[in-house]
KEKE-3310 file (N, C-alpha, C; in steps of 0.2 Angstrom, whole numbers, plus 5000, padded with zeros to 4 digits):
npx = (4911:4918:4921:4908:4909:4920:4926:4922:4935:4933:4922:4925:4935:4928:4919:4923:4931:4949:4960:4971:4984:4996:5008:5014:5025:5027:5040:5056:5061:5063:5068:5065:5050:5049:5053:5042:5031:5033:5035:5021:5015:5019:5012:4999:4992:4992:4980:4977:4967:4966:4978:4989:4996:5007:5011:5022:5033:5028:5018:5026:5026:5013:5006:5012:5008:4993:4994:4999:4990:4978:4981:4984:4970:4965:4972:4974:4967:4966:4961:4963:4969:4972:4986:4983:4990:4992:5001:5010:4999:4985:4967:4959:4969:4969:4955:4955:4965:4958:4947:4955:4957:4945:4940:4949:4944:4946:4941:4944:4954:4968:4969:4981:4990:5003:5021:5033:5044:5056:5058:5048:5050:5052:5045:5031:5021:5006:5002:4998:4980:4977:4976:4979:4977:4975:4961:4952:4956:4950:4936:4933:4935:4925:4912:4911:4907:4910:4921:4929:4936:4952:4963:4979:4987:4997:5005:5016:5014:5012:5026:5024:5015:5008:5006:5003:4990:4984:4986:4978:4966:4966:4966:4954:4946:4947:4941:4926:4926:4924:4931:4934:4943:4958:4977:4992:5007:5024:5030:5036:5031:5018:5012:5011:5003:4992:4989:4985:4974:4966:4965:4959:4945:4943:4937:4924:4927:4925:4933:4940:4958:4972:4988:5004:5016:5032:5045:5061:5075:5087:5096:5101:5096:5083:5083:5086:5076:5066:5070:5065:5052:5048:5048:5052:5065:5065:5077:5077:5074:5084:5095:5094:5094:5106:5114:5118:5128:5139:5135:5124:5113:5108:5105:5095:5083:5082:5075:5064:5059:5054:5047:5036:5033:5027:5016:5008:5007:4999:4986:4982:4979:4967:4970:4963:4968:4983:4995:5006:5022:5030:5041:5044:5047:5045:5048:5050:5039:5030:5040:5035:5021:5024:5031:5020:5011:5003:4999:4998)
npy = (4914:4931:4939:4949:4958:4965:4981:4989:4994:5002:5008:5016:5024:5032:5039:5051:5055:5059:5046:5036:5025:5011:5000:4983:4969:4952:4945:4937:4928:4924:4934:4946:4943:4948:4960:4966:4964:4973:4985:4985:4986:4999:5007:5004:5015:5024:5023:5019:5019:5008:4993:4986:4970:4964:4954:4943:4941:4931:4924:4921:4921:4917:4907:4918:4928:4927:4921:4932:4943:4937:4936:4950:4954:4946:4949:4963:4981:4984:4986:4976:4971:4961:4957:4951:4943:4940:4932:4918:4909:4899:4902:4894:4891:4905:4908:4898:4905:4917:4910:4907:4918:4922:4915:4917:4929:4939:4954:4963:4967:4969:4969:4964:4963:4960:4959:4950:4937:4941:4954:4972:4976:4965:4953:4950:4935:4925:4913:4898:4894:4903:4923:4936:4950:4963:4966:4956:4946:4955:4956:4943:4942:4952:4947:4938:4943:4947:4955:4968:4979:4985:4992:4995:5009:5021:5034:5040:5032:5015:5003:4996:5003:5010:5024:5038:5040:5028:5020:5026:5023:5008:5009:5014:5004:4995:5001:5000:4986:4983:4988:4997:5007:5013:5013:5023:5019:5023:5039:5056:5069:5080:5085:5075:5066:5071:5076:5062:5059:5069:5063:5052:5055:5063:5053:5052:5044:5043:5036:5035:5039:5035:5041:5034:5034:5035:5038:5046:5037:5031:5037:5030:5018:5022:5025:5015:5007:5016:5016:5004:5002:5012:5025:5041:5051:5066:5079:5091:5083:5074:5083:5092:5082:5076:5086:5084:5073:5062:5065:5056:5057:5070:5068:5058:5066:5077:5070:5064:5077:5082:5071:5074:5087:5084:5077:5085:5095:5086:5082:5096:5099:5090:5077:5060:5055:5047:5033:5023:5016:5007:4999:4988:4995:5007:5018:5030:5033:5037:5048:5057:5060:5066:5078:5082:5086:5077:5069:5054)
npz = (5024:5027:5042:5047:5055:5055:5051:5036:5025:5014:5016:5029:5022:5014:5023:5026:5037:5040:5033:5041:5040:5040:5034:5034:5032:5030:5039:5038:5048:5066:5073:5063:5066:5079:5078:5069:5077:5088:5082:5078:5090:5095:5085:5086:5097:5088:5083:5069:5054:5046:5045:5034:5025:5017:5003:4998:4983:4971:4979:4990:5003:5007:5019:5029:5028:5028:5043:5050:5046:5051:5065:5070:5068:5076:5090:5092:5093:5080:5062:5050:5034:5022:5008:4991:4976:4959:4955:4952:4955:4953:4948:4956:4967:4972:4977:4988:4996:4997:5004:5017:5022:5027:5034:5046:5050:5042:5034:5022:5009:5000:4983:4969:4954:4954:4955:4945:4951:4948:4947:4945:4931:4926:4911:4908:4914:4915:4925:4921:4920:4929:4933:4923:4924:4937:4938:4935:4946:4954:4950:4953:4968:4971:4966:4976:4986:4999:5004:5007:4995:4990:4978:4968:4964:4953:4954:4946:4936:4930:4929:4916:4909:4894:4893:4904:4904:4900:4909:4920:4914:4916:4932:4933:4927:4937:4947:4942:4942:4955:4964:4980:4985:4982:4985:4984:4975:4982:4981:4976:4972:4976:4965:4956:4961:4963:4950:4945:4954:4946:4933:4934:4941:4929:4923:4925:4939:4956:4964:4981:4982:4991:4997:4996:5008:5009:5018:5015:5022:5017:5006:4993:4993:4991:4978:4971:4974:4967:4954:4950:4953:4946:4952:4951:4960:4964:4959:4966:4979:4980:4982:4993:5003:5002:5005:5017:5016:5024:5037:5047:5053:5050:5038:5039:5047:5038:5028:5036:5037:5024:5019:5030:5024:5013:5016:5023:5011:5004:5012:5013:5001:4999:4999:5004:5015:5023:5018:5027:5021:5033:5033:5042:5055:5068:5070:5060:5056:5067:5070:5058:5062:5072:5068:5061:5069:5076:5086:5099)
capx = (4911:4922:4917:4905:4910:4925:4924:4924:4939:4930:4918:4929:4937:4921:4915:4924:4938:4955:4962:4979:4986:5002:5008:5018:5028:5031:5045:5059:5063:5061:5071:5060:5044:5050:5054:5036:5027:5037:5032:5013:5012:5020:5010:4992:4991:4989:4971:4974:4959:4967:4984:4990:5001:5010:5010:5028:5035:5028:5015:5031:5023:5006:5005:5014:5002:4986:4993:5000:4984:4973:4983:4980:4963:4963:4976:4975:4962:4967:4957:4969:4969:4978:4987:4984:4993:4989:5008:5011:4993:4978:4961:4957:4971:4966:4949:4958:4968:4952:4944:4959:4955:4938:4940:4952:4941:4949:4935:4948:4960:4971:4971:4988:4992:5010:5027:5038:5050:5062:5056:5041:5051:5054:5041:5023:5018:5003:5000:4991:4973:4978:4975:4984:4977:4972:4955:4952:4956:4944:4931:4933:4932:4918:4907:4909:4902:4911:4926:4930:4942:4957:4969:4986:4987:5003:5005:5019:5012:5015:5031:5024:5009:5011:5005:4999:4981:4983:4987:4972:4962:4966:4964:4947:4942:4947:4936:4920:4926:4922:4936:4930:4948:4965:4982:4997:5015:5028:5030:5039:5029:5012:5008:5011:4996:4984:4986:4981:4968:4962:4964:4953:4941:4940:4934:4919:4924:4926:4937:4946:4965:4976:4993:5006:5022:5040:5052:5070:5079:5093:5095:5104:5091:5077:5085:5086:5068:5063:5072:5062:5045:5046:5046:5059:5066:5068:5083:5077:5075:5093:5101:5092:5097:5115:5118:5120:5131:5144:5131:5117:5108:5105:5103:5087:5081:5081:5072:5058:5055:5052:5041:5031:5031:5024:5010:5005:5005:4993:4983:4979:4976:4962:4971:4957:4972:4990:4997:5013:5026:5035:5047:5041:5049:5038:5051:5050:5031:5030:5043:5031:5017:5026:5032:5013:5008:4998:5001:4994)
capy = (4920:4936:4943:4954:4964:4969:4987:4987:5000:5004:5012:5019:5029:5035:5041:5058:5058:5057:5039:5034:5017:5007:4994:4979:4964:4946:4944:4931:4925:4925:4942:4951:4944:4949:4968:4969:4964:4979:4990:4984:4988:5005:5012:5003:5020:5030:5020:5018:5017:5001:4992:4982:4967:4964:4947:4941:4938:4925:4920:4915:4922:4918:4906:4920:4935:4923:4920:4939:4946:4935:4937:4957:4954:4943:4951:4970:4984:4987:4983:4973:4970:4957:4957:4945:4943:4935:4928:4910:4906:4897:4901:4888:4893:4912:4907:4895:4910:4921:4907:4906:4926:4924:4909:4921:4935:4947:4957:4968:4965:4974:4966:4966:4957:4957:4956:4944:4937:4945:4961:4974:4978:4959:4950:4947:4928:4922:4907:4893:4894:4910:4929:4940:4956:4962:4968:4949:4947:4961:4953:4936:4945:4956:4942:4934:4949:4946:4957:4976:4979:4990:4991:4999:5016:5023:5042:5041:5026:5008:5003:4993:5006:5013:5031:5040:5040:5021:5017:5029:5019:5003:5011:5016:4998:4990:5004:4998:4979:4982:4991:5003:5013:5012:5016:5022:5017:5028:5045:5061:5076:5080:5087:5068:5062:5076:5075:5055:5059:5072:5061:5046:5061:5065:5049:5048:5038:5047:5031:5037:5035:5035:5043:5030:5038:5031:5043:5042:5036:5030:5039:5025:5012:5023:5028:5010:5005:5019:5013:4997:5004:5018:5032:5047:5053:5073:5084:5095:5079:5074:5090:5093:5076:5075:5091:5081:5068:5063:5066:5051:5060:5075:5064:5056:5072:5079:5064:5064:5085:5081:5066:5077:5094:5081:5073:5091:5097:5080:5086:5102:5099:5086:5069:5056:5051:5045:5026:5024:5012:5006:4993:4985:5000:5013:5026:5035:5035:5041:5056:5061:5061:5071:5085:5086:5087:5073:5063:5049)
capz = (5024:5030:5048:5045:5062:5053:5048:5028:5023:5009:5020:5032:5019:5011:5028:5027:5041:5036:5035:5043:5038:5041:5030:5036:5027:5033:5042:5037:5054:5070:5074:5060:5068:5085:5077:5067:5083:5093:5078:5078:5097:5095:5081:5088:5100:5084:5081:5062:5051:5045:5042:5028:5026:5011:5001:4994:4976:4969:4982:4994:5011:5008:5023:5035:5026:5032:5050:5054:5047:5056:5073:5071:5070:5086:5097:5092:5092:5072:5057:5046:5027:5019:5002:4988:4971:4954:4953:4953:4957:4949:4951:4963:4974:4974:4979:4993:5001:5001:5009:5022:5024:5027:5040:5051:5052:5037:5027:5018:5003:4994:4976:4965:4948:4959:4951:4943:4955:4945:4949:4941:4926:4921:4907:4913:4910:4920:4927:4918:4925:4934:4929:4920:4925:4943:4937:4935:4952:4959:4948:4957:4974:4971:4964:4983:4992:5007:5006:5005:4990:4989:4974:4969:4959:4952:4952:4939:4930:4932:4924:4911:4907:4889:4894:4912:4902:4899:4917:4922:4912:4920:4938:4932:4926:4942:4952:4940:4943:4960:4970:4983:4986:4978:4989:4978:4976:4985:4975:4982:4972:4978:4958:4953:4966:4962:4943:4945:4955:4940:4927:4937:4940:4922:4919:4929:4942:4962:4968:4987:4982:4998:4995:4998:5009:5011:5020:5013:5026:5014:4998:4987:4994:4989:4972:4967:4975:4963:4948:4949:4953:4940:4953:4952:4966:4961:4958:4973:4985:4982:4984:5000:5007:5000:5009:5024:5015:5030:5045:5045:5058:5049:5034:5041:5049:5031:5025:5039:5036:5018:5021:5033:5020:5007:5019:5024:5005:5002:5015:5012:4995:4998:5000:5009:5021:5022:5021:5027:5021:5037:5033:5049:5061:5069:5072:5056:5055:5073:5069:5054:5064:5077:5063:5059:5077:5076:5092:5101)
cpx = (4916:4918:4915:4905:4914:4924:4926:4929:4936:4925:4920:4933:4933:4919:4918:4929:4944:4956:4968:4980:4993:5001:5015:5021:5029:5036:5049:5061:5062:5062:5066:5054:5045:5050:5047:5032:5028:5033:5025:5010:5013:5016:5002:4989:4989:4982:4973:4968:4960:4977:4985:4996:5002:5010:5017:5027:5032:5022:5020:5028:5015:5005:5007:5009:4995:4987:4994:4994:4978:4976:4981:4974:4959:4965:4975:4967:4961:4963:4963:4966:4977:4978:4987:4985:4991:4996:5008:5004:4987:4971:4957:4961:4971:4961:4951:4961:4961:4948:4947:4958:4949:4938:4944:4947:4943:4944:4937:4954:4962:4972:4976:4987:5000:5015:5030:5042:5056:5061:5050:5044:5053:5046:5037:5021:5013:5003:4996:4985:4972:4975:4981:4983:4973:4965:4952:4951:4949:4937:4928:4931:4926:4912:4907:4905:4905:4919:4927:4937:4947:4962:4975:4984:4994:5004:5010:5018:5016:5019:5030:5018:5011:5009:5002:4992:4979:4982:4982:4966:4961:4964:4956:4941:4942:4941:4929:4920:4924:4926:4933:4935:4954:4971:4988:5004:5019:5029:5033:5038:5022:5009:5007:5004:4991:4981:4984:4975:4962:4961:4959:4946:4936:4936:4927:4920:4929:4930:4940:4953:4970:4983:4999:5012:5027:5044:5058:5073:5087:5092:5097:5098:5085:5078:5083:5079:5063:5065:5068:5056:5043:5044:5053:5059:5069:5074:5085:5077:5081:5097:5100:5095:5104:5118:5121:5124:5136:5141:5123:5112:5104:5102:5094:5084:5078:5076:5064:5055:5052:5046:5036:5028:5026:5016:5006:5002:5000:4986:4978:4976:4971:4963:4966:4962:4979:4991:5004:5016:5031:5041:5048:5045:5044:5041:5050:5043:5030:5034:5040:5026:5017:5027:5025:5009:5002:5000:4996:4988)
cpy = (4924:4937:4948:4960:4967:4975:4986:4994:5005:5011:5018:5024:5033:5040:5049:5059:5055:5049:5039:5028:5016:5001:4991:4973:4958:4945:4938:4926:4927:4931:4948:4949:4948:4959:4970:4970:4972:4985:4993:4989:4996:5010:5010:5009:5024:5028:5023:5017:5009:4999:4987:4974:4964:4956:4947:4939:4932:4920:4917:4915:4921:4916:4912:4926:4932:4923:4927:4943:4943:4936:4945:4958:4951:4947:4959:4973:4986:4983:4981:4971:4968:4957:4951:4947:4939:4930:4921:4907:4905:4901:4901:4891:4899:4912:4903:4900:4914:4917:4905:4913:4926:4921:4914:4928:4942:4947:4961:4965:4969:4970:4969:4962:4955:4958:4951:4943:4939:4952:4965:4976:4971:4957:4947:4939:4926:4915:4903:4891:4900:4917:4931:4948:4957:4964:4962:4947:4951:4958:4947:4938:4948:4952:4939:4939:4950:4950:4966:4977:4984:4988:4996:5004:5019:5032:5044:5035:5018:5008:5001:4996:5009:5021:5031:5039:5032:5018:5019:5024:5011:5003:5010:5009:4994:4993:5001:4991:4979:4985:4996:5008:5010:5016:5015:5020:5023:5033:5052:5068:5075:5081:5080:5064:5065:5076:5066:5057:5063:5068:5054:5050:5063:5059:5046:5044:5042:5041:5035:5034:5039:5037:5038:5034:5034:5037:5041:5043:5034:5031:5034:5020:5014:5025:5020:5007:5008:5019:5007:4999:5009:5024:5037:5050:5061:5074:5086:5091:5078:5079:5091:5087:5075:5080:5089:5077:5067:5062:5062:5054:5066:5074:5062:5061:5074:5075:5064:5072:5084:5079:5071:5083:5091:5078:5081:5094:5092:5081:5090:5103:5093:5078:5066:5055:5050:5037:5025:5017:5011:5003:4990:4989:5005:5020:5033:5038:5039:5048:5060:5064:5068:5079:5087:5086:5084:5069:5058:5050)
cpz = (5029:5036:5046:5050:5060:5050:5040:5026:5018:5012:5025:5029:5017:5017:5030:5031:5037:5038:5035:5042:5038:5037:5031:5031:5032:5034:5040:5041:5061:5074:5072:5063:5076:5084:5074:5073:5086:5088:5079:5086:5098:5091:5084:5091:5096:5082:5074:5061:5049:5045:5038:5030:5021:5007:4997:4987:4974:4974:4990:5001:5012:5016:5029:5033:5030:5040:5054:5052:5051:5063:5075:5071:5076:5090:5097:5090:5083:5067:5050:5039:5024:5010:4998:4980:4965:4952:4955:4956:4952:4952:4957:4969:4977:4979:4987:4998:5002:5006:5016:5025:5028:5034:5047:5052:5047:5031:5023:5015:4998:4989:4971:4960:4951:4953:4950:4950:4954:4946:4942:4934:4921:4915:4911:4910:4916:4920:4924:4923:4931:4930:4926:4921:4933:4944:4938:4942:4957:4957:4953:4964:4974:4972:4972:4987:4998:5008:5002:5000:4988:4983:4972:4963:4960:4950:4946:4934:4932:4928:4917:4907:4901:4888:4902:4909:4903:4906:4920:4920:4915:4928:4938:4930:4932:4948:4949:4940:4950:4967:4973:4986:4983:4983:4983:4980:4979:4977:4981:4979:4973:4970:4955:4956:4962:4954:4943:4946:4949:4935:4930:4938:4934:4919:4922:4936:4951:4967:4974:4984:4988:4996:4999:5003:5011:5013:5019:5019:5026:5007:4993:4988:4990:4981:4968:4967:4967:4956:4946:4949:4947:4945:4954:4957:4964:4963:4965:4980:4987:4985:4992:5005:5007:5004:5016:5025:5022:5036:5042:5048:5057:5042:5034:5043:5042:5028:5029:5037:5030:5017:5024:5028:5014:5010:5019:5017:5003:5005:5014:5004:4994:4997:5006:5016:5018:5023:5021:5027:5027:5039:5041:5055:5061:5069:5067:5055:5062:5072:5064:5058:5069:5074:5061:5063:5077:5080:5094:5104)
residu = (MET:ALA:ASN:THR:GLN:ALA:PRO:ARG:ILE:GLY:ASP:LEU:VAL:ARG:ALA:GLY:GLU:ARG:SER:PHE:SER:PHE:GLU:PHE:PHE:PRO:PRO:LYS:ASP:GLU:ALA:GLY:GLU:GLU:GLN:LEU:TRP:GLN:ALA:ILE:ARG:GLU:LEU:GLU:PRO:TYR:ARG:PRO:THR:PHE:VAL:SER:VAL:THR:TYR:GLY:ALA:GLY:GLY:SER:THR:ARG:ASP:SER:THR:VAL:ARG:ILE:THR:GLY:ARG:ILE:ALA:ALA:GLU:THR:THR:MET:THR:PRO:MET:ALA:HIS:LEU:THR:CYS:VAL:ALA:HIS:THR:GLU:ALA:GLU:LEU:THR:GLY:VAL:LEU:ASP:SER:TYR:ALA:GLU:VAL:GLY:ILE:GLY:ASN:VAL:MET:LEU:LEU:ARG:GLY:ASP:PRO:GLN:GLU:GLY:PRO:ARG:ALA:PRO:TRP:ALA:PRO:THR:LYS:GLY:GLY:PHE:THR:TYR:ALA:GLN:GLU:LEU:VAL:GLU:LEU:VAL:HIS:ALA:ARG:GLY:ASP:PHE:SER:ILE:GLY:VAL:ALA:ALA:PHE:PRO:GLU:GLY:HIS:PRO:SER:ALA:GLU:SER:LEU:ASP:ARG:ASP:ALA:ASP:VAL:LEU:VAL:ALA:LYS:ALA:ARG:ALA:GLY:ALA:GLU:PHE:ALA:VAL:THR:GLN:MET:PHE:PHE:ARG:ALA:GLU:ASP:TYR:PHE:ALA:LEU:VAL:GLU:ARG:VAL:ARG:ALA:ARG:GLY:VAL:ASP:LEU:PRO:ILE:LEU:PRO:GLY:ILE:MET:PRO:ILE:LEU:ASN:LEU:GLY:ASN:ILE:ARG:ARG:GLN:GLY:GLU:LEU:ILE:GLY:THR:GLU:VAL:PRO:ALA:SER:VAL:VAL:GLU:ARG:ILE:SER:ALA:HIS:ASP:GLY:ASP:PRO:ALA:ALA:MET:ARG:ALA:ALA:GLY:ILE:ALA:LEU:ALA:ALA:GLU:LEU:CYS:GLU:GLU:LEU:LEU:ASP:GLY:GLY:ALA:PRO:GLY:LEU:HIS:PHE:TYR:THR:LEU:ASN:ARG:SER:LYS:ALA:THR:ARG:GLU:ILE:PHE:SER:ALA:LEU:ASN:MET:SER:VAL)
# end
């Protein structure tokens, strides 16, 4: 069983206080590991509600995800959440990973269908003996009763969704299957987030939805990632950052300012918190906190 002393993120998010959380990914080498732990140490004083560790495409980082999440649980004051995807895993293998998480005291999981190794727009083929939908994974984990469950949400719709309404139906189904909260994919227009929340509320579900924040530090990289996951970088954002073309420091400052403005708009509009995609570096997140006048 999972460590019953670990706070359940679903309870924390519903408790009414604003949630601030950070996401990390398992590094590929020793230098990356050093960078990750430096970021963790630098962000720990901000007392995040939780931190999450992603799960590589096709389950490629399973052991690293378990190890890093377990180490965060054992060596820091932070509440960790481990990701788990359906990709390339049978139901038995998924159960084994959940057992591994429980053994190292992890009581919170982010459950995703996951993307094929070729990317989110590639055709989806379930693993024999595995699952086709995140909802099935939610049902499996919810039946155990020992994990608080988070799921993904998509303000602009998942790339494979037929429509925004159908996408909302999928999120609502995950909530009814046992998900306690959701974290969104990155986005750059507050109205896209609020429209998603409205669609879910209109279906009679009060699932807390945490907006995922990715500051634009490199316009080209963000555009490429956005095309893959179905996130549009608005023309107004491109224009504001491109105005500083040739001046990397000014472009970075504009990206941080835009992210801080988005965060303010989301919090003012009633978002229950913010989830920062850190890319295993702390500086941009710390700069946004400073711009929001939220210091350690």
